[in-house]
N, C-alpha and C positions, 0 to 999 in steps of 0.2 A: 151353670148360669152364665149368660152372656152379659158382660158389662159394656154399657154404651161408652164409646170412646170420647164423646163430647159432653162431659159432665162438669167437672171442676178443674180449675187451673192446675196444670202440671199433674194430672191424674194419670196413673199408669194402669193399663188393663192387663188381662191375663196373657196376652200375646207379647207384651213387653214394649209396645209403642207408647209414646207420650203425646197427648194433645195439650198444648200450653194455653189455649184460649178458646173458650166455648162460644165466643161471639161469631155471628155470621161473617164469613170471610168476604171482604170487599176489595176493590182495587186499592183503596187506601191502606187496608191491612197488609196487602202484599208489599206495598211500598215500605211500610214499617218493618216488615220482615227482612227486606233487602238491607235497610239501614242498620238493623240489629244483627245482621249476619246469620239469620235463621233460615235454614233450608226449606224450600217449598216442595211439597209432594203433590204430584199431579198424575191422574190416570184418566183414561177414557171410560165412558159408559154410554149405552145406547137405549136402555130401557129402564122402566121404573124399578123393577126388583133389584137389578145389579146396582143401580144408582143408590138405592137405600143402603145396601151393604157397603159400598165404597165410601159413602158419606159417613156412616156410623163407624167405620174403621179409622177415620181421622184424616182422610185425604183433604188437602187444602183447596185444590182446584180440580173440578171434573170437566173434561173436555168431551163435548158431544162431537166427535170427529167425523169428517166425511169418510174416514176409514170404515164407517158403517157399511159403505158400499162394498168393502172387501169382506169383513168378518161376518156381517149380517146378511148380505145379499149375494155374496160369492162372485162379485166382479173382480176382474184382474187389476183394475185401476180405480181411482176415485172419480174419474171424469164423468161416468154416467149418473152420479148422484144429483138429484134435483132439489130445488128449493123446497118443494112440498115435502119431500122425504126428510130433509133436515128439520123442518118445522115439526113434523111428527115425532122424530126421535128426540128433539129438544124438549118438546112438551112432555113426553114420557119421563125423561130424566128430571126435569125441573120439578115435577110433582113428587118425586121421591127424595129430594134433597132439602135438608134443613140448614146445614152449616157451610158446606163448600161453596165456593164461587163457581157458577156454571157458565162455561164458555162454549159457544157453538161455532163450528166452521161455516163460513159462507162458501157454498159450493162453486165449482168451476163455472165460469161464464156469467156469474151474477153480479160482478163488481168491476168489470173491465171495460164495458162499452162507453160509459160516461159517468161523470160525477152524479148526475141526477138519477140515473137508473140504479147506480150503486146504493145511493141513499134510500131510494124507494124499496129496493129489495131488502136492505138491512132493516128498515122499519117493519116491513112485512114479517121478516124472520123473528124479530124481537117480539112483536105483538102476538104472533101466532104461537110462539114456543114458550114464552115466559122465562127465557134464560137471562143471565145477568150481563153478558158481554159476547162479542163476536171475535172470531179470529180470521185474518186474511193472509194469504200467501203473496209475497212479493216485496220489492223495495221501492226505489225511486219512481218506478213506472206507475205505481198505484198510490203515491203519496196524496195526490189531490182527491182521490176517492176516499181515502182514510180521513182526510181533513173534513170532507163533507159529512161522512158518517158520524164522526165525533161531534161536529157542529149540531147534529140532530139529537145529541144527548146520549149517544150509544158508545160505551167504552170499547176500545179495539185493542186486541193483542196481535202483534206482528209475527211473521214466520219467514225465516231466511235459511239459506243453505239448500239442502235437498227439499224441494217443494213438490210433493207428489202430484199436484195438479199440472205440473210442467214436465211430467215424465217423458212425454214424446219429444219435447224440446231438448231435454238432457240426453235422451237415448237410453234411459235406464235409471236404476236407483243407486248408482255408485256414489262414492265420496265426492263431496263438493268442496270448492275453495282450497284445493290442495296446491294450486299454482298461485304465485304471488299476485298476478293481475286480478284473478277472481277473488282472492282473499281481500285485496284492497277495495274492490267493488262492494263486497259484502260488508266490510267495516264501514264504508261510507253510507251504505243503505241502512245499517243499524242506527247510525247517528241521525239519519234522515227520518227514520220511523219514530225515534224518540222525539225529535223536534216536531213532528207532525202531531204528537199527542198520544201515541200508543202507551198503554200502562204497563206492558210487559212484552217480551220477545221470546219466541221459540227459535232455537238454533238446532237444525237437524243434520246429522251426519257430516260434520266438518272436523278438521283437526282440532285437538284439544287446546293447542297453543293459541289458536285463533279465538276459540271460545273464551279463554282466559283474558285475552286482550279486550274482547268486546265487553265482558263482565266488568272489567276494571274501568272502562271508558264510560259506561252507561250508568245513569242513576236509577233506571227502571230495572226490575228483575229480569233475569235471563234464565230461561228454562231449556235444558238440554235434552236431546234424544240422540244417542250415538255421537255426542259431541264432547264427551268428557265432563269433568266437574264444572258445575255452574251454580247459580243461585237456587236452582231447583231441577227436578228431573220429571220427565213424563214418559210413560209407556202405554201401549195398547193393552187394556186389561185382559183380553182374551189371550194375548201372547204371554204376559207375565204369569198367568194362571195355568199355563200349559194346556190350553184348550185347542191350540193350533199347532200341530206337529210339523207342518210344512214350512214354517218360518223360523229360521235360527240364525239371525245376524249376530255378529260379534258382541254388540252392545246389549243384547237381551239377556236378562237374568230371570230364570223361571223360579217362581216361589211356590209352585204347586204343580201337580200332574193331574189336572182335572180331566184330561182326555181319558186316562186310564180309570180314574175313579168313577166317572160318569158311565163309561162303557161297561165296567164291571157291575155297577148298580143296575143299569138297564138289562144287562144279561141275566142277572139274578131274578129280576122281575119277570122277564120272559120265561125263564125256567119255572118259576113258581106258578105262573098262569098256566103253562103247558101241563104241569104235573097235577094241577088242581089244588095245590097247597094254598094258593091265594084266591079268594079270601078264606081264612079259617073261621072257626066258630066265634072267635072274639072280634072278627071284622065284619060281622053281619048284623042286620037289624031283625 
């Protein structure tokens, strides 16, 4: 019997995790968790079925990442992902979620040209997908766009450090803000994003000491990925479930080996079909 993770306060299910609050997670709830010192669990999802599972397992925030371009479409970067594609994935995920806060990435090129176009694209993404909030990559250079989007009533999560949409600018996916000058710029950008009204901030692939400094300085929650301890953590669900064998960064912890499990299951199915064992007498009408 599978026990739903979001039932009663501080209820523990068979896997051992605890959901402390069955209420729908909101930006206000995340702020409460930061003040109370409670860690925030965040994972990606891109479709209805996975979103249902992740939500029922007790994840606080589900990110509909433009990483869909990598794990769902096979692109080398997130840059080819379009607004229509993010609307589609966001809508699929939002339909499967009851408790978690659903945040959707604004894709490359949809919030850089002007404040007006950024707001128009953000409104279209929110209306078309039904998600709860949006995430944008960048610091001081996009503060005015963020202010405009928030003024339209749309919550915004920031993203600093390694920002995958800028991979060509960086020349790869290496560690960011390791040098003092870049670290100081990141710290200033973090303060600017909070001042602009962001409800949370993702820090990706930066030194853990810098993450600690930012967490201490900000009132909003800081979510880390490859950035050491923070107010919360996020991983790509396909990576942490072991569905992708070609990606093994230092910060990734695999909680399953679904690549092997799924391959074996499909292999057994193929064998049963080829041998005539499937369908058997009990599997026919």
